[in-house]
C-alpha positions as CSV (number, residue, x, y, z in Angstrom):
1,M,59.9,181.5,136.3
2,R,57.0,179.9,134.6
3,R,53.3,180.0,135.2
4,I,53.3,181.7,138.6
5,I,49.9,182.3,140.0
6,F,49.5,185.5,142.0
7,P,46.5,186.0,144.4
8,G,44.4,188.7,142.9
9,Q,44.1,190.8,146.0
10,D,47.8,190.8,146.5
11,V,49.1,191.1,142.9
12,V,50.4,194.6,143.3
13,E,52.3,193.8,146.4
14,C,53.7,190.6,144.8
15,Y,55.1,192.5,141.9
16,E,56.7,195.1,144.2
17,I,58.4,192.3,146.1
18,I,59.5,190.5,142.9
19,A,60.8,193.8,141.4
20,A,62.8,194.6,144.5
21,S,64.3,191.1,144.5
22,I,65.3,191.4,140.8
23,R,66.8,194.8,141.4
24,R,69.0,193.5,144.3
25,N,70.2,190.2,142.8
26,H,73.4,191.2,141.1
27,V,74.4,187.6,140.3
28,L,71.4,187.2,138.0
29,K,72.5,187.1,134.4
30,R,69.3,185.9,132.7
31,L,65.7,186.5,133.5
32,N,63.0,184.1,132.0
33,W,59.5,185.3,132.6
34,I,57.4,182.8,130.7
35,E,53.6,182.6,130.5
36,N,53.2,184.8,133.6
37,R,50.5,187.2,132.5
38,I,51.4,190.8,133.6
39,P,48.1,192.3,134.8
40,S,48.6,196.0,133.9
41,D,51.1,198.5,132.4
42,E,51.9,199.6,136.0
43,Q,53.1,196.1,137.0
44,A,55.0,195.9,133.7
45,D,56.7,199.2,134.5
46,L,57.8,197.8,137.9
47,L,59.3,194.7,136.3
48,I,61.0,196.6,133.4
49,E,62.5,199.2,135.7
50,S,63.9,196.6,138.0
51,I,65.5,194.8,135.1
52,I,67.1,198.1,133.8
53,D,68.4,198.9,137.3
54,N,70.1,195.5,137.6
55,R,73.0,195.9,135.3
56,S,74.1,192.3,135.6
57,I,71.1,191.0,133.6
58,R,72.1,190.6,130.0
59,N,69.5,188.1,128.6
60,I,65.7,188.6,129.0
61,E,62.9,186.3,128.0
62,L,59.4,187.7,128.5
63,E,57.3,185.3,126.6
64,N,53.5,185.2,126.4
65,C,53.2,187.9,129.1
66,F,51.5,190.9,127.4
67,N,49.0,189.4,125.0
68,H,45.8,190.3,127.0
69,D,43.8,193.0,128.7
70,G,45.5,195.8,126.6
71,V,48.8,195.5,128.4
72,N,51.3,197.0,125.9
73,G,54.3,194.8,125.2
74,C,55.7,197.1,122.6
75,R,55.9,199.8,125.3
76,A,57.9,197.5,127.5
77,L,60.2,196.4,124.7
78,A,60.9,200.0,123.7
79,A,61.7,200.9,127.3
80,L,64.3,198.2,127.4
81,I,65.9,199.0,124.1
82,A,66.0,202.7,124.9
83,S,67.4,202.3,128.4
84,G,71.0,202.6,127.4
85,R,71.7,199.2,128.8
86,S,73.8,196.6,127.1
87,F,71.8,193.4,126.4
88,Q,72.8,190.2,124.6
89,E,69.2,189.0,124.0
90,L,65.7,190.3,124.3
91,D,63.0,187.7,123.6
92,F,59.5,189.1,123.3
93,S,57.9,186.1,121.5
94,E,54.1,185.4,121.7
95,N,53.2,188.7,123.1
96,G,50.7,190.0,120.5
97,L,53.1,192.8,119.5
98,C,51.9,195.2,116.9
99,G,52.8,198.8,116.3
100,M,56.6,198.9,116.6
101,D,56.9,202.7,116.2
102,D,58.7,203.4,119.5
103,A,60.6,200.1,119.6
104,A,61.9,200.7,116.0
105,A,62.8,204.3,116.8
106,A,64.8,203.0,119.8
107,L,66.6,200.4,117.5
108,A,67.5,203.2,115.1
109,T,69.6,204.9,117.9
110,N,72.0,201.9,117.6
111,P,71.6,200.5,121.2
112,Q,74.0,197.8,122.6
113,L,71.6,194.9,121.7
114,E,72.9,191.8,119.9
115,R,69.8,189.6,119.4
116,L,66.1,190.4,119.2
117,L,63.5,187.7,119.1
118,I,59.9,188.9,118.3
119,R,58.5,185.7,116.9
120,D,54.8,184.6,116.9
121,N,53.4,188.1,117.3
122,Q,51.0,190.2,115.2
123,L,53.6,192.3,113.4
124,N,52.5,193.4,109.9
125,D,54.1,195.0,106.8
126,R,54.1,198.5,108.4
127,D,56.1,197.1,111.3
128,A,58.4,195.5,108.8
129,E,59.0,198.8,107.2
130,L,59.8,200.4,110.5
131,I,62.2,197.7,111.3
132,A,63.9,198.1,107.9
133,E,64.4,201.8,108.5
134,A,65.8,201.1,111.9
135,L,68.3,198.6,110.5
136,K,69.7,201.2,108.2
137,Q,70.9,203.1,111.2
138,N,71.9,200.1,113.4
139,T,75.4,198.5,113.4
140,N,75.2,196.5,116.7
141,L,72.2,194.2,116.2
142,Q,73.4,190.8,115.0
143,N,70.2,188.7,114.8
144,V,66.5,189.4,114.4
145,F,63.9,186.6,114.4
146,L,60.5,187.5,112.8
147,D,58.9,184.1,111.9
148,D,55.2,183.5,112.6
149,N,54.0,187.1,112.2
150,S,51.7,188.7,109.7
151,I,54.4,190.1,107.6
152,T,53.9,189.4,103.8
153,S,56.6,189.0,101.1
154,A,56.3,192.8,100.5
155,G,57.2,193.5,104.1
156,F,60.2,191.2,104.0
157,E,61.3,192.8,100.7
158,R,61.5,196.1,102.5
159,I,63.7,194.5,105.2
160,R,65.8,192.8,102.5
161,A,66.4,196.2,100.8
162,A,68.0,197.4,104.0
163,I,70.4,194.4,104.0
164,Y,70.9,193.8,100.3
165,D,70.1,196.6,97.8
166,P,71.5,195.9,94.4
167,S,70.3,199.1,92.7
168,S,73.7,200.6,92.9
169,M,77.2,200.1,94.4
170,N,76.7,203.0,96.7
171,N,73.4,201.7,98.0
172,M,75.0,198.2,98.5
173,E,77.8,199.8,100.4
174,S,75.4,201.6,102.6
175,C,73.4,198.5,103.5
176,N,73.4,196.9,106.9
177,H,76.1,194.2,106.9
178,T,75.9,193.4,110.6
179,C,72.4,191.9,111.1
180,W,71.1,188.5,110.0
181,V,67.3,188.4,109.7
182,D,65.5,185.1,109.4
183,L,63.2,184.6,106.3
184,V,65.1,187.3,104.3
185,K,67.0,186.2,101.2
186,G,70.5,187.3,100.4
187,N,71.3,187.4,104.0
188,A,74.2,184.9,104.7
189,H,75.8,184.2,108.0
190,G,79.4,185.4,108.6
191,T,81.2,188.4,109.9
192,P,80.1,191.9,108.8
193,R,83.1,192.2,106.5
194,Q,82.4,188.8,104.9
195,R,78.8,189.7,104.3
196,R,79.7,193.1,102.7
197,N,82.3,191.4,100.5
198,R,79.9,188.7,99.5
199,K,77.2,191.2,98.5
200,L,79.6,193.3,96.5
201,Y,80.9,190.2,94.8
202,Q,77.3,189.0,93.9
203,L,76.4,192.3,92.5
204,L,79.6,192.5,90.3
205,Y,79.3,188.9,89.3
206,T,75.6,189.4,88.2
207,R,76.6,192.4,86.2
208,H,79.5,190.6,84.7
209,L,77.2,187.9,83.4
210,D,75.1,190.4,81.4
211,G,78.1,192.5,80.4
212,S,77.0,195.7,82.2
213,N,79.9,196.2,84.7
214,V,81.5,199.0,82.8
215,R,78.3,200.9,82.1
216,H,77.2,200.7,85.8
217,L,80.6,201.6,87.2
218,N,80.9,204.6,84.9
219,A,77.4,205.8,86.0
220,E,78.2,205.2,89.7
221,L,81.8,206.4,89.9
222,G,81.8,209.0,87.2
223,E,83.2,208.8,83.7
224,E,86.6,210.2,84.6
225,K,89.8,209.2,83.0
226,Y,90.9,206.9,85.9
227,T,87.7,205.2,86.7
228,I,87.5,202.9,83.7
229,K,91.0,201.6,84.4
230,L,89.8,199.8,87.5
231,V,87.2,197.9,85.6
232,P,89.5,195.3,83.9
233,K,90.9,194.2,87.2
234,Q,87.5,193.8,88.7
235,V,86.2,191.9,85.7
236,E,89.3,189.7,85.5
237,T,88.6,188.3,89.0
238,M,85.3,187.0,87.7
239,H,87.2,184.2,85.8
240,H,88.3,182.8,89.2
241,A,84.8,182.9,90.7
242,P,82.3,180.0,90.9
243,T,80.3,179.9,87.7
244,Q,77.4,177.7,88.7
245,N,75.9,179.4,91.8
246,P,77.6,182.5,93.1
247,G,75.4,182.4,96.2
248,V,77.0,179.2,97.4
249,W,80.1,179.6,99.6
250,P,82.8,177.3,98.1
251,A,84.9,175.0,100.2
252,S,88.2,176.8,99.3
253,G,89.3,180.2,100.3
254,S,89.1,181.6,96.7
255,Y,85.7,183.0,97.2
256,I,86.7,185.1,100.2
257,E,89.8,186.3,98.4
258,V,87.9,187.3,95.3
259,S,85.2,189.1,97.2
260,S,87.8,190.9,99.3
261,I,89.6,192.1,96.1
262,L,86.4,193.3,94.6
263,S,85.1,195.2,97.6
264,M,88.6,196.7,98.1
265,A,88.7,197.8,94.5
266,Y,85.3,199.5,94.9
267,S,86.4,201.2,98.1
268,D,89.6,202.3,96.5
269,A,87.9,203.8,93.5
270,R,85.7,206.1,95.6
271,G,88.8,207.9,97.0
272,L,91.2,207.4,94.2
273,H,90.4,210.3,91.9
274,S,91.4,213.2,94.2
275,W,94.7,211.5,95.1
276,L,95.6,210.8,91.5
277,E,94.9,214.4,90.6
278,A,97.1,215.7,93.4
279,A,99.8,213.2,92.6
280,E,99.8,214.1,88.9
281,A,100.0,217.8,89.7
282,R,103.2,217.1,91.6
283,G,105.0,215.3,88.8
284,V,103.2,212.0,88.0
285,E,102.8,212.3,84.3
286,R,101.1,209.2,83.3
287,L,99.2,206.4,85.1
288,T,98.0,203.2,83.6
289,S,96.4,200.3,85.3
290,R,99.7,198.3,85.1
291,R,102.5,200.8,85.1
292,L,103.5,204.2,86.4
293,E,106.2,205.8,84.3
294,R,107.9,209.2,83.8
295,D,107.8,211.2,80.5
296,P,111.5,211.5,79.7
297,G,110.8,214.7,77.8
298,S,109.4,216.5,80.8
299,H,111.3,219.4,82.3
300,E,109.3,219.8,85.4
301,E,111.1,220.3,88.7
302,D,111.9,217.3,90.9
303,V,109.1,216.1,93.0
304,D,109.3,216.0,96.8
305,A,107.7,212.6,97.7
306,D,106.9,213.8,101.2
307,A,104.8,216.6,99.8
308,V,102.3,214.2,98.3
309,P,99.7,212.8,100.8
310,D,99.3,209.1,101.3
311,P,96.9,207.6,98.7
312,P,93.5,206.5,100.0
313,C,94.1,202.7,99.6
314,E,96.6,200.1,100.6
315,V,97.3,198.9,97.0
316,L,98.8,202.4,96.1
317,R,100.9,203.0,99.2
318,H,104.1,202.1,97.4
319,A,103.2,204.4,94.4
320,R,104.1,207.7,96.0
321,P,105.9,210.0,93.5
322,R,109.7,209.8,93.8
323,A,112.3,212.5,93.3
324,R,113.5,212.9,89.7
325,H,116.8,211.2,90.3
326,Q,115.1,208.0,91.6
327,E,113.8,205.2,89.4
328,T,110.0,204.7,89.1
329,K,108.8,201.2,90.0
330,D,106.1,199.2,88.3
331,L,102.6,199.8,89.8
332,Y,100.1,197.0,90.0
333,V,96.6,198.0,90.9
334,M,95.3,194.8,92.4
């Protein structure tokens, strides 16, 4: 519906009729309300409540409807996000939005919303900061479009930090890997897993270039006796990686394989120490990054393999301690 003109004296009745029609029409999948100026917050509430009540509507475009007479578009947007409804897309472009406090708070509750378009509004750096904080809690939102607002590079940097924070491996792991935000660097397309792997790869590759991987990993994972043994395998994979521009996705599958190995190695390291200590206490005498072997001079009792819990990563599943009479296999920490 575009540019509908309601007679002034009947505008309230007209909105009541439209709201009732929207509420009853359960074959309606998408509602486009474009350049139809909503006269007051009361009429906006009627429209929003009817949309929420009609659970068949998944895509909503309310464009250039609120930017006048103090009608609060952020209030309407927050109501939709916080409604508990599942939406594919909410488009609130050209509505003069500013002050995203309630809408951002609703986003932080991780609603079932896939795409949010808030282009060509009056959002500023404070709004960008609110959105960034919401993204740290949100794992459902897949796309946000913010172009043509009043957000400066500082505001976009805050959003980028929620998506790509290279200050540490832990911070990188905790970033939002689900959402793609326009105008934000280090924010490639792909599945959440591909994005996460790519970010971890880029971080490790950058550190590899300046020779700081060992120092950083020791600081982040702890200078324990097993931590450093994961580093050679991680650094070794760098020789198979693109050397010109690690941000470019190569045509072959090597990039995905390398980044998957790197991210898996990091995830494994975080849960590896406690398992290794438990395994060693039950009879594993010596572990290297390439081989698990027995000390022939040891007189410890045979080890019950079933008494040792499963290790925390797939690459060590086959490394469970065996009884004394069984041979120990080679262990490759890949």
